[in-house]
N, C-alpha and C positions, 0 to 999 in steps of 0.2 A: 218610460224608463224608470226603474226603481231607484230609490235613494242610495242603494248600495253600488250603483254604477260607478266605474272608474271615471275620473275626470277626463281622461283622454286615452287613446290607444295608439301605440307606435307600431308601424309595419315596415319591414319584417321584424318580428320579435326574436331577439337573441340569434342573429345569423352567424354562420361560420364561413369565413372567406379566406382565400389564398392571398398571401402578401402581393401587393401590386394591384389588387382588385379595386373597383370603384363601386359605390353604393348610393342609391337614392332611398332615403327613409322618409316616411310620412308620419305626421302627428295629427290625428283627428280628434277634436275636442267634442265631448258630449254636449248636446243642445242644452242640458240642464244648467250648464255653467255660464251660458251667455257670453262666451269669449269668441272673438273673431280671429282669423288667421293673422291679422296684423298685430294682435295682442301677444303673440308667441315669439319665443326665441329658443335656440338650441345650444347645449354645451356638450363637449366631449372630454371626459376625465376632468370636469370642473372648469374647463376653459371655454369661453363663449366663442361659438363659431361665427365667422363673418356673415353679415346680412346678404352679401353678394352671392352666397351659396344657397339662399332660400328661394323658394317659389311657392306662391299661394295657389293651391290646386282647387280651391273652393272657398266658400265663406268661412268654414271652420277647419280647414286642412292646410297645414304648412309643411312643405317638403324641404329636405336639406340634401345637397349633393356632396359626397365625400369621394375624392379622387386619389388614386394610387396609394392605397392604405399601407402603412408600415405594420410590422409585427406588433401584436398587442403588448402594451407596457406591462401588463400583469396577467398571469396565467388564468386568473379568475375572470378575465374579459375586461374590455374597456367600456366605460359607462357613457352611453349616449342618452342624454336626458332632454325632455321637452318641458320648457318653463312658461309660466304666465309672466306678463310684463313686470309684476311686482316681485319676481324671483321664485314664486311658489313652484314646486315640482308637480307636474301634471302626469307624467309617465316616463318610464325608463326602459332601456333595452341594453343588453350586453353584446358587444361586438367581439367575436373571436377571430383574430386575424393571424395566420401563421402558415406553417408548412406541414405536410404529412411527414410521419417519421421515416427515417432511413433505416435500413436493416441493421440491427446490432451486430458488432464485430468483436474479434479478439476474446472469445470465451475461454477462460482458464479456470480450472477447478482443482481443489486439493482436499484430501481426507485426513483429518487429525486422528491418528492412531487407528484408522480403518473403522471408526465408529460413526462417522458422519460425512457430509460432503458440502463444501462451500464453493460457489462459483461466482465469478465476477465477469463483467463485459464492458465494452465501450459503446456509447449510444450511436456512434457512426455518423454524427451530424457535425458539419464544419462549425456552424455557430450553434443555434438551438432552434427548436420548432416554434417557439413563442407560445405554444399551447401546452396545457398539462398533458404529458405523455406517460402512459402507463406501461410498465415493463412486467412481463410474466415469464418466469423460467419454467419450462416444462421438461419432463424426462420420462423415459420408458425403457424397459429392458429390450434389448435389440430384437430378439427373435419372437418374443411373445409379450403379453402384458399390455395393460392399457396406459394411456397418457396420464401422468401425475403432474400436479401443479405445486411448485414450491410455495411455502407460506411465509417464511421469515425473511423479509427483505431488509436491505440497508445494514446488514450485520458486519460487512467488511468494506464499507464505503457506499456511496450513493447508488452504484449499479452493481448490486450483489445480492445473493440469496443463500440461505443456509437450510440444508435438509438434515434434521438432527438424528434420524434413526431409520430403521426398517430398510436398510440397503443390502443388496445381494452382492456376494463376492463371486469371482470366477465367471461372471457373465457381463459382457459389455453393456453399457448404457448408451442410449441416444439422448443427447441434451440439446435444447435449442431455446431461444428467447424470442418472444413476440412483443412488438412495440405497437401501441395503438393510441391514437388521439382522434379528435373530432373530424380530421381530414383523411383518416385511413389507417391501414394496418401494414406493418412490415415484419418479416420473419427472418431470423438469422439463418446461416448455414447450420446444419446439424453436426455436432461434435460427437465423436464416438470415443468412449473411454472406459477402462476397467478400473475399479476402485484400487486394485493392487498396484496399479501403475502411477498413482498420484498421491501416495502416502507421505505425509509429513508427521512430525512428532513434536512433543514438548522439547524445549531447550534442555540440554544435558543438566542434570542436577548434581548437587554435592561437588561443585568445582572447588578444589583446594589448590592453592599456590603456596609453595614453601621454598625455603632456601636449600641449597645443596651444600651442606656443611659450611666451610669457610670460603667456598668458591665465590668470588665477588662478581662474576659476570654470568651467573647461571641462576635459573629458577626452575623448580620442578612443578608440573601441572598434572593433577589427577582429577578424574570425574567418573560419574556412573553412566552406564548406557541407559537409554530410555526405558523406564520400568513398564510403561503402558504396552510396550511391544515384546516383553520378555517371553510371552507364551507363543509367539509367532516365529516361524523360520525366516530370519532376515539377516542381512549383513548391514553394517553401518560404516560410513566414513565420516571423519570428523575434520573440522577446521578450527584453528585457533587464531584469534587476533589479539594483539597486545599493543599498549601505548604507554609512553612515559606520562607521569602524573600531570605535568604542565603542558602537554601537547594534545591536540585533537586528532592527530594523524595516527591511524591504526596500521600496524604491520600485520600481514596475514601469513600464517604458516599453512600451506596447502597440503603438504605430503604427510599428514598424520596417519592416514590409512584407518584401519579399524581398531587400533589400540586405544586404550582409555587412559593413557598417561603419555607425557611428553616432556622433554628437557629443552628449555629455551636457553640458548647460549649466545655469547657475543653481546651481553647486556652491559649497561654502565654501572660501575660500582656505586653503592650508597644511593640508589635511586628507587623511588616508588613506581611500580608498574601496575597497570590495570589489565586484567586478562579476561577474555570471554571465549566460550566454546560453542559450536553449533554442530548439529548432527544431520546427516542425510541417510535415511534408511532406504535400502534398495535390495533387489533380489528377493522380495517377500514372496514366499511360496514359489520361488523360481521365476518370478516376473523378470522380463528382460529389460525393462525400462529403469532409468535412473529415478530415484525418488526426488523429493523436493526438500530443500534445506529448511531446517527448523529456524525459529528465531534464535538470536544470540542469547546465551545465558546472561544473568545479571553480572555486572563486572565484579571480579574478585581482585583485591589489592594485596601486594606483598612488596617488600623492598629487598634489594640485593645488599649483601654486607658491604660496609665501608672499607675502602682499600687501606691496608696497613701502611702502605708507602704513602705518607702524607704528601698532599699536593705542595709543590714548591720546595720540598726537602731534597737533599741529594746525598748520594753515597760517594764520598771523596775517592775511595779506592775502586769503586765499582764500574767506572766508565767503560773500560775495555770489556769487562765481564758482561755488562749489559748489552753491548754491541754483539758480542758472541752469542749471548742467550737469544737476542732478537733474531739473529740469523738462524740459530738452531730451531727456534719456534716456527719460523717461516717454513723451514724445510719440513718440520714435523707436520704442520697444517697441510702443506702440499701433499704429503703422503696420506694423511687422514682423509682428505677430501676424495681421493681416489677410491678409498675403501669405505666411504660413508654409507650409513644406512639409517633408517628411522627418520624422525621429523626434524632433528636438529642439524642434520648434515655433519655430525661429528662422531667419531668413535669415542663414546662417552667414557668408558672405563679407562682407556689409554690416556685420554685427555685429563681425567680426574687425577690419575697417578702422576702425570707430568706436572699438573698445577700444584698438587700437594707438595711434591718434592721441591718445586720451584720456590714455593712460599716458605718451606722449612729452611731452605738454603739461604733465603733472604734474611729470615729471623736470626739464623746463626751468625751471618756476616754482621748484622746490625748489633749483635750482642757482644762481639769480640771486644775485649778491653773493658767492658762494663762490669764483668763478674770478677770477684776477688780471686 
C-alpha cells in the first residue's frame, strides 16, 4: 500500500436513503495504520454513537447500525465519521436521508407590460423533502417549437422564475415545472396560457390628490394611464384605496371604471388622507380574460379643508334651521343616490351647488349683526 493511502474506507460511501430506512455502515482501517477494530468509534453530526450499535466484522473493520433514520438535518447531508481512539478522523461519509419530491402545484404567471413572463409555484410537499431539491421551469409554444428552460430563478420568491424576453404573442404557451432530488423526479401538470391573458402593468403614475374648492368633505384624485401600454389596444379598470393619516385601515373604491379621475366624498373635514391607485389592464387586442391588478401606486397625501363651523360653537338662532337643513339634506341625498353615477356615488355638480349655497348661507347668518 502506498503512503498516499487513506487511513480508512467507509462503506457505503455517501448513500441516499428514504426516511425510516436503516443502514449498516463499515469502517475498514488500512493495515499501514496498525489500528484494530476495538480502537475505533463512530460519530453522526459530531455526536458519538453508542457502542451497543457497533459490531467488529474483522480485526480492522468496525460496523455501526443506524435504525429508522430521520430526515437529514442539513441539505448537504449528515456527516457519518469513523474515528481513532484519540479522536483523529480516519474517514467520513455523507448520509442523504429524505423524501422524493412531490409534483409542484399552483403555477401562476404574469407578464409585465407584455415584455416578459414571471411564474411562481408551490413545492407541493406537506413538510419538506430534507434533501436539496432542484426546480426547473420549462415552456414551449403549444403547437410547435422546442422545450425552453427558464434561467432566472428566485426573482419573485423562492419558487419563481423570470423569462425576460423573446416571447410570442397570439400563440398559447405550455408551461410546467420539474422537481428533482437524489430520490427522484416529479413533474407538475402543464399550464396553458396566452401572454395577452396575463398582462399586468406598472402602478399608475402621476397620482395627484387635491381639494375641491372649500368643500370640506371631498378630495379630487387624478392619475395617468400606464404609459408602457399606450401603443396597445386595451381597456383598463382602476381601483382607489384611501385611509386617514392615523389609521392603518384602507377603504377601497371599486367602481372607478376606466376613468382616470375620481371624487372622494363623505370625508372628515380638516383631515389628512393617504390615497393609492392601481390598474387592471384587460381586453388587450380583444383578449376575453381579465388582466392582473398592478401594485398600488405610492401613497399620495392631501388634507380636506377645516370646517368653518368650529367644533363646540353654536348658532343661537339656528337650531330650528339646522334641523330643517338636515332633513332637506337627507331628502336630497336620498334622491341623489337613486341617480348616482361614477365612483363617488354622488351627483357631483348638484352636490357642489348645494354645499356652496349651504356654506354661503352659514357665513351670511354668522355675519349678521357684525357688520356696521
